[in-house]
N, C-alpha and C positions, 0 to 999 in steps of 0.2 A: 504495499500498499503506498510509502514512503514515494516511491518511482515515482510516483501521483503525487505527492502533493510536493514532490519537487526537492526533496532529503536526498542527498548524496552518499549514502554509508563507503569512505575510504574503504579499502585494501591494508592500506600502507597504517604507521604508524600502533603497529600492534605494541609496540618497544612501549610509547610510552602509557600504554591501558596496562602492560603488568606491572608497571615503576608505578602507574598511580594504586593497582589495590595491594601491591606491595608498602607502600606508604600507610593506607589506611588500615590496613594490619599494624603496623609497626606502630603509627597511631593510637590506635584499641586498645593495643598491651601497654605502651606508655601511659596512654590515659589507663586502665585497668589497675596495672600494679601501682604505681605513684599519685593517687588524686585522693589517701590519706596521709600520706607524706608529706610531697612538697608542693605546692600549686605552681611551679612556674615550669614544673615535668607534665602536668595535667594541661599546663598551654601550652606546652609545646606540641601535646598529642592530639590535643582539639585543631593548631596545624597542619600538625599529618597530617589528620586526617582528611579535611577542611585542601588541605593542595591539593590528598592524592585523589581525592573524589572532580575537581577542574578539571586533571589529566588524563584520568579515565573517562570524565566522560567528554573532555572538550577537546582532548589530543590526537593526532594527527598524525 
C-alpha cells in the first residue's frame, strides 16, 4: 500500500537500523540498571533510546 501513497522504502541503510536497535537495547539496559543509583546514567539511557529510535525509524 505504501507505493500508492508515495512512500518509498529504501533497501539501503540496514546498518543504521541495526545501530538504532543496538542503541535502544543499550539505552534500555542503562535505564533499567542505573535508575535507582544515578540520575545522569538514566538520562544517558533515555538519550540512547531516543537516538536509537530515530536512527531505526528514519535511517537510510
